[in-house]
BAKEZA-928666 format. One line per 8 residues: their letters; for each residue x, y, z of N, C-alpha, C. Coordinates in pm, whole numbers. Layout:
a) X Y Z X Y Z X Y Z ~ ...
This chain:
mlkyeeia) 25278 11955 12215 25133 11957 12240 25075 12089 12190 ~ 24970 12080 12109 24906 12200 12058 24828 12269 12169 ~ 24798 12399 12148 24737 12479 12254 24604 12421 12300 ~ 24519 12379 12207 24388 12326 12247 24403 12193 12321 ~ 24507 12115 12286 24534 11990 12358 24582 12021 12500 ~ 24660 12127 12512 24707 12170 12644 24591 12212 12734 ~ 24495 12286 12676 24378 12329 12754 24294 12208 12793 ~ 24274 12115 12700 24197 11994 12730 24265 11915 12841
hkisnlle) 24398 11909 12838 24473 11836 12941 24454 11903 13078 ~ 24459 12034 13082 24442 12107 13209 24303 12084 13268 ~ 24201 12091 13182 24064 12072 13231 24042 11927 13275 ~ 24097 11831 13198 24081 11691 13236 24147 11662 13370 ~ 24259 11730 13399 24324 11714 13530 24233 11763 13642 ~ 24163 11873 13617 24069 11924 13718 23959 11822 13744 ~ 23909 11760 13637 23801 11663 13651 23849 11536 13721 ~ 23970 11490 13685 24024 11369 13747 24056 11391 13894
nevysagd) 24089 11514 13929 24119 11547 14069 23994 11591 14145 ~ 23878 11574 14081 23747 11598 14142 23727 11741 14189 ~ 23791 11836 14118 23759 11977 14142 23614 12001 14101 ~ 23572 11930 13995 23431 11927 13954 23382 11783 13967 ~ 23257 11766 14001 23198 11633 14016 23099 11606 13902 ~ 23062 11479 13887 22965 11441 13785 22836 11519 13802 ~ 22787 11579 13695 22665 11657 13698 22689 11806 13714 ~ 22812 11844 13755 22843 11986 13768 22847 12053 13631
rlpniehl) 22811 12180 13630 22820 12258 13507 22955 12331 13504 ~ 23026 12317 13395 23153 12387 13378 23128 12533 13338 ~ 23227 12620 13358 23214 12757 13307 23189 12756 13157 ~ 23121 12858 13106 23090 12861 12962 23214 12894 12879 ~ 23198 12889 12748 23311 12907 12657 23377 13043 12674 ~ 23296 13147 12691 23353 13282 12707 23438 13291 12833 ~ 23391 13229 12940 23467 13228 13065 23598 13151 13048 ~ 23592 13034 12983 23713 12953 12963 23812 13025 12872
kteyhvsk) 23760 13094 12773 23845 13172 12682 23926 13276 12759 ~ 23859 13345 12853 23925 13448 12934 24022 13384 13034 ~ 23978 13277 13097 24060 13212 13201 24192 13160 13145 ~ 24187 13101 13024 24307 13040 12967 24378 13128 12864 ~ 24323 13250 12842 24385 13348 12750 24406 13289 12610 ~ 24299 13230 12558 24304 13170 12424 24181 13215 12345 ~ 24180 13179 12218 24067 13216 12133 23948 13124 12157 ~ 23833 13166 12109 23711 13086 12121 23727 12953 12048
stvikale) 23790 12956 11930 23807 12833 11852 23895 12733 11925 ~ 23995 12782 11999 24083 12694 12077 24004 12625 12187 ~ 23918 12700 12256 23835 12642 12362 23741 12538 12304 ~ 23680 12568 12191 23586 12474 12127 23656 12343 12092 ~ 23778 12352 12037 23854 12231 12003 23889 12151 12128 ~ 23925 12223 12236 23958 12155 12361 23835 12081 12415 ~ 23719 12145 12409 23596 12082 12458 23557 11961 12372 ~ 23586 11967 12244 23559 11853 12155 23640 11731 12199
ilekngyi) 23767 11754 12236 23852 11644 12284 23795 11587 12414 ~ 23758 11675 12506 23704 11630 12634 23574 11552 12617 ~ 23492 11595 12522 23366 11524 12497 23392 11387 12435 ~ 23484 11384 12341 23520 11258 12275 23578 11159 12374 ~ 23652 11210 12473 23714 11124 12574 23621 11090 12690 ~ 23497 11138 12682 23398 11101 12782 23403 11180 12912 ~ 23471 11294 12910 23480 11376 13032 23357 11467 13050 ~ 23306 11519 12938 23198 11618 12947 23088 11586 12847
yqsrgsgi) 22974 11654 12867 22864 11648 12771 22819 11791 12746 ~ 22811 11829 12619 22769 11965 12584 22625 11963 12535 ~ 22544 12047 12597 22404 12058 12560 22378 12201 12513 ~ 22346 12215 12387 22324 12349 12331 22211 12420 12406 ~ 22241 12540 12455 22143 12619 12526 22138 12591 12676 ~ 22201 12480 12718 22198 12445 12860 22334 12455 12927 ~ 22442 12421 12853 22575 12433 12911 22662 12311 12889 ~ 22773 12311 12962 22873 12204 12954 22872 12130 13087
fvrspkre) 22847 12001 13085 22829 11925 13208 22935 11815 13221 ~ 22974 11788 13346 23071 11684 13375 23002 11547 13375 ~ 23062 11452 13304 23007 11316 13300 23065 11233 13413 ~ 22998 11123 13444 23053 11026 13539 23178 10964 13479 ~ 23282 10939 13559 23405 10880 13505 23380 10740 13453 ~ 23452 10702 13347 23435 10568 13292 23490 10464 13390 ~ 23441 10343 13377 23486 10236 13464 23631 10201 13433 ~ 23704 10163 13535 23844 10127 13517 23858 10001 13431
gyinlfts) 23961 9998 13348 23989 9880 13267 23916 9874 13135 ~ 23837 9978 13105 23762 9981 12979 23833 10068 12877 ~ 23829 10027 12752 23895 10098 12643 23793 10185 12571 ~ 23822 10313 12560 23732 10407 12493 23749 10394 12342 ~ 23643 10352 12273 23651 10333 12129 23653 10464 12052 ~ 23625 10576 12118 23625 10705 12049 23762 10772 12047 ~ 23860 10715 12119 23991 10779 12124 24090 10706 12034 ~ 24198 10774 12002 24302 10716 11916 24438 10727 11984
ngftedlk) 24438 10702 12115 24560 10721 12193 24639 10593 12214 ~ 24584 10478 12175 24649 10352 12207 24615 10308 12349 ~ 24643 10181 12378 24606 10125 12508 24678 10191 12624 ~ 24806 10223 12605 24886 10275 12716 24825 10400 12776 ~ 24780 10492 12692 24720 10616 12740 24580 10593 12793 ~ 24503 10511 12722 24364 10491 12762 24351 10413 12893 ~ 24451 10329 12922 24450 10249 13044 24563 10295 13137 ~ 24580 10426 13146 24696 10483 13216 24698 10454 13365
nheitsrv) 24585 10416 13423 24582 10383 13566 24616 10237 13592 ~ 24653 10165 13486 24691 10025 13497 24833 10007 13442 ~ 24895 9898 13479 25027 9866 13427 25011 9796 13291 ~ 25052 9863 13184 25043 9806 13050 25184 9772 13003 ~ 25208 9645 12976 25340 9600 12930 25324 9515 12805 ~ 25436 9487 12740 25432 9410 12615 25545 9307 12612 ~ 25515 9192 12554 25619 9094 12519 25625 9088 12368 ~ 25738 9128 12314 25752 9135 12169 25787 8997 12114
ievceiak) 25709 8953 12018 25733 8823 11954 25815 8840 11827 ~ 25784 8945 11749 25856 8964 11622 25849 9109 11579 ~ 25961 9158 11525 25966 9288 11458 26048 9270 11332 ~ 25994 9305 11218 26068 9289 11093 26015 9385 10988 ~ 26092 9402 10883 26048 9483 10770 25992 9390 10663 ~ 25879 9428 10607 25819 9353 10496 25826 9441 10373 ~ 25907 9400 10276 25929 9482 10157 25803 9491 10071 ~ 25730 9380 10064 25610 9376 9981 25493 9320 10062
pdavvrkq) 25425 9405 10138 25310 9358 10216 25198 9311 10125 ~ 25107 9232 10181 24998 9179 10099 24896 9287 10064 ~ 24801 9249 9980 24706 9346 9925 24619 9410 10032 ~ 24584 9334 10137 24500 9387 10245 24571 9501 10317 ~ 24698 9478 10352 24777 9580 10421 24798 9702 10332 ~ 24829 9679 10206 24850 9791 10112 24724 9876 10100 ~ 24610 9811 10095 24485 9884 10081 24457 9969 10205 ~ 24477 9911 10323 24448 9984 10447 24541 10103 10468
lhlteeea) 24667 10089 10424 24766 10195 10445 24790 10280 10320 ~ 24711 10256 10215 24721 10334 10091 24862 10329 10033 ~ 24915 10207 10019 25051 10189 9971 25052 10134 9828 ~ 25161 10162 9760 25183 10099 9630 25255 9966 9653 ~ 25272 9888 9547 25338 9758 9561 25485 9770 9598 ~ 25542 9887 9576 25685 9908 9603 25712 9962 9743 ~ 25608 9993 9820 25626 10056 9950 25624 9952 10062 ~ 25720 9965 10153 25740 9866 10259 25669 9906 10388
vyyvkrir) 25660 9808 10480 25604 9832 10612 25693 9767 10717 ~ 25677 9810 10841 25732 9737 10954 25620 9655 11015 ~ 25652 9531 11048 25555 9440 11110 25596 9418 11255 ~ 25499 9432 11345 25524 9410 11488 25418 9314 11540 ~ 25463 9208 11603 25371 9116 11671 25410 9113 11817 ~ 25313 9137 11905 25342 9139 12048 25220 9098 12129 ~ 25245 9056 12251 25138 9026 12346 25132 9142 12443 ~ 25012 9199 12461 24995 9311 12553 24935 9259 12684
yidqavlc) 24985 9313 12793 24939 9272 12926 24881 9391 13001 ~ 24777 9366 13081 24722 9466 13170 24735 9411 13312 ~ 24813 9483 13394 24839 9439 13531 24887 9293 13534 ~ 24977 9260 13440 25043 9129 13428 24952 9018 13379 ~ 24828 9050 13343 24737 8952 13284 24727 8981 13134 ~ 24713 8876 13053 24708 8895 12907 24587 8979 12868 ~ 24613 9083 12792 24507 9169 12739 24472 9129 12596 ~ 24575 9111 12512 24547 9080 12371 24674 9038 12299
ieeayfsr) 24653 8983 12181 24761 8958 12085 24746 9064 11977 ~ 24852 9134 11948 24846 9246 11854 24945 9226 11740 ~ 24896 9237 11617 24981 9238 11499 24960 9372 11429 ~ 25066 9448 11412 25053 9583 11357 25148 9602 11240 ~ 25101 9678 11142 25180 9711 11024 25193 9863 11017 ~ 25317 9912 11011 25343 10055 11009 25405 10095 10875 ~ 25346 10194 10811 25397 10242 10684 25537 10300 10702 ~ 25633 10252 10624 25770 10303 10636 25782 10446 10586
klvpymsg) 25685 10491 10509 25687 10631 10464 25681 10725 10583 ~ 25604 10685 10685 25586 10771 10802 25666 10722 10923 ~ 25684 10591 10931 25760 10533 11042 25884 10466 10983 ~ 25992 10542 10966 26110 10490 10896 26197 10394 10975 ~ 26168 10379 11106 26250 10289 11188 26164 10228 11298 ~ 26186 10099 11322 26116 10029 11428 26210 9923 11485 ~ 26204 9898 11614 26290 9797 11678 26214 9727 11788 ~ 26271 9617 11837 26210 9545 11947 26203 9628 12073
eiakgsif) 26305 9711 12096 26307 9796 12215 26193 9897 12212 ~ 26170 9957 12095 26059 10052 12080 25926 9980 12102 ~ 25913 9860 12043 25788 9785 12051 25757 9738 12192 ~ 25856 9729 12279 25832 9689 12419 25755 9796 12495 ~ 25769 9921 12453 25702 10030 12521 25581 10079 12444 ~ 25551 10207 12457 25440 10267 12385 25488 10312 12248 ~ 25444 10244 12144 25484 10281 12008 25429 10418 11973 ~ 25308 10448 12019 25249 10579 11988 25328 10693 12051
kyieenlk) 25379 10671 12171 25461 10774 12235 25586 10799 12153 ~ 25647 10692 12103 25764 10703 12016 25730 10780 11887 ~ 25615 10747 11829 25574 10811 11704 25549 10960 11724 ~ 25483 10994 11834 25452 11135 11859 25574 11215 11904 ~ 25652 11160 11995 25762 11236 12053 25889 11233 11970 ~ 25921 11118 11910 26045 11106 11834 26028 11137 11686 ~ 25916 11093 11630 25894 11116 11487 25812 11242 11461 ~ 25759 11302 11568 25683 11427 11558 25561 11414 11466
inigysdi) 25497 11297 11474 25374 11275 11397 25255 11304 11487 ~ 25164 11387 11441 25042 11417 11516 24936 11313 11482 ~ 24903 11229 11580 24804 11123 11559 24665 11183 11563 ~ 24586 11151 11461 24454 11211 11449 24340 11122 11494 ~ 24291 11038 11404 24171 10958 11432 24195 10814 11388 ~ 24095 10730 11410 24108 10590 11370 23974 10535 11324 ~ 23982 10431 11243 23865 10353 11202 23876 10217 11271 ~ 23766 10170 11330 23768 10045 11404 23660 9952 11349
yfhvdtln) 23699 9826 11330 23605 9722 11288 23627 9603 11381 ~ 23519 9546 11435 23539 9427 11518 23424 9329 11498 ~ 23454 9202 11518 23354 9098 11503 23390 8978 11590 ~ 23291 8898 11623 23312 8778 11703 23359 8665 11612 ~ 23461 8592 11657 23519 8483 11579 23562 8373 11675 ~ 23643 8278 11628 23697 8174 11714 23850 8177 11710 ~ 23912 8124 11815 24058 8123 11825 24118 8006 11747 ~ 24232 8033 11681 24306 7922 11623 24398 7863 11730
eeeaailn) 24471 7758 11697 24551 7687 11798 24658 7775 11859 ~ 24729 7852 11777 24837 7938 11828 24781 8044 11923 ~ 24671 8108 11882 24610 8211 11967 24559 8151 12098 ~ 24497 8034 12089 24442 7969 12208 24552 7937 12309 ~ 24669 7893 12259 24781 7860 12349 24830 7984 12422 ~ 24839 8098 12351 24886 8223 12412 24786 8274 12515 ~ 24657 8263 12483 24552 8316 12569 24503 8216 12674 ~ 24566 8096 12674 24531 7992 12770 24383 7955 12762
qssgaptl) 24337 7937 12639 24199 7897 12614 24198 7780 12515 ~ 24082 7729 12488 24070 7616 12396 24063 7664 12252 ~ 24124 7589 12163 24114 7619 12021 23966 7613 11980 ~ 23922 7713 11906 23782 7719 11866 23695 7797 11962 ~ 23754 7844 12074 23676 7924 12170 23641 8059 12109 ~ 23529 8119 12146 23489 8248 12090 23586 8359 12132 ~ 23605 8455 12043 23692 8567 12072 23644 8691 11997 ~ 23697 8806 12034 23665 8930 11965 23785 8970 11879
ryeqvfyt) 23764 8977 11749 23870 9024 11657 23844 9171 11627 ~ 23953 9244 11623 23944 9391 11623 24046 9442 11523 ~ 24002 9515 11424 24092 9577 11326 24084 9728 11342 ~ 24198 9793 11336 24200 9938 11354 24304 10001 11261 ~ 24262 10108 11196 24353 10186 11113 24367 10324 11176 ~ 24492 10362 11205 24519 10493 11264 24569 10589 11158 ~ 24523 10714 11168 24558 10817 11071 24627 10935 11141 ~ 24707 11008 11066 24761 11133 11117 24650 11237 11114
ktgvpfdy) 24678 11353 11171 24578 11460 11172 24551 11515 11034 ~ 24636 11482 10939 24612 11523 10800 24549 11411 10718 ~ 24506 11302 10786 24431 11197 10718 24513 11091 10648 ~ 24642 11077 10682 24727 10977 10618 24736 10853 10709 ~ 24699 10734 10661 24707 10615 10745 24852 10573 10768 ~ 24885 10536 10893 25022 10497 10922 25031 10364 10997 ~ 24919 10316 11052 24921 10193 11131 24793 10114 11106 ~ 24811 9989 11064 24699 9896 11050 24721 9781 11147
sqivfekt) 24630 9764 11243 24648 9664 11347 24536 9560 11345 ~ 24575 9435 11373 24480 9326 11390 24500 9272 11531 ~ 24393 9272 11611 24405 9242 11753 24305 9134 11793 ~ 24352 9040 11874 24264 8937 11931 24268 8954 12083 ~ 24153 8976 12144 24147 9004 12287 24123 8879 12370 ~ 24185 8878 12488 24155 8778 12589 24015 8809 12640 ~ 23929 8709 12650 23785 8733 12668 23749 8811 12795 ~ 23821 8787 12906 23782 8856 13030 23827 9001 13032
nakfyips) 23922 9038 12943 23971 9175 12941 23924 9254 12819 ~ 23832 9195 12742 23777 9266 12626 23663 9356 12673 ~ 23702 9473 12727 23605 9565 12786 23614 9700 12714 ~ 23501 9744 12659 23501 9865 12577 23396 9964 12625 ~ 23423 10090 12596 23341 10200 12646 23315 10298 12532 ~ 23189 10336 12512 23154 10432 12407 23076 10546 12470 ~ 23139 10664 12488 23065 10779 12540 22980 10840 12428 ~ 22850 10832 12439 22764 10883 12332 22770 11034 12327
ik) 22768 11086 12205 22771 11230 12181 22650 11264 12097 ~ 22568 11357 12147 22444 11389 12075 22476 11471 11952
């Protein structure tokens, strides 16, 4: 964990433990710099993470204010932590349907992951559950350049935790695209809905902190658990 991430984690713990309440003003940057014995730039980066995660709101000339906590069960579209971290107060589990290597992925996958025709990917298909209820069907493609090994055992848990802790890849940001569509027969059977029922399709590309794409995911959400949260940043 980088120093600014460590500071952000410490402050977020204070907020989650209600040391500060919604509407409270946090100490200013100079105070935080002294308290945590870090540089001003480190504090600024930590505050950027907290703002992106919906913990605080920064108003130039007025200060740093604590936001109301997000509702439980909602996924923050501004974060790139994966479901397990974003829904950490819930039980997130997975049933793995398939894990395999694809030597020659199709043109869509190659474009999203910036691959040549000779570069392979790992394909993972799994059903994600929140508190034992179906959350979504997820199909993900991982560039073998960055993720050289994948297995069913890894896919049962948090793949991002494996990528960060075992492969030492620093996950940066993501691009998200979603639209309303209808379920096909296979999806409807898994989600216990009717074929042709409306659904939310969600595509996401995850990048390292140096801007290299490593994961392209296509996700279909179960309608009652498709809950999203966007903390606005001025």
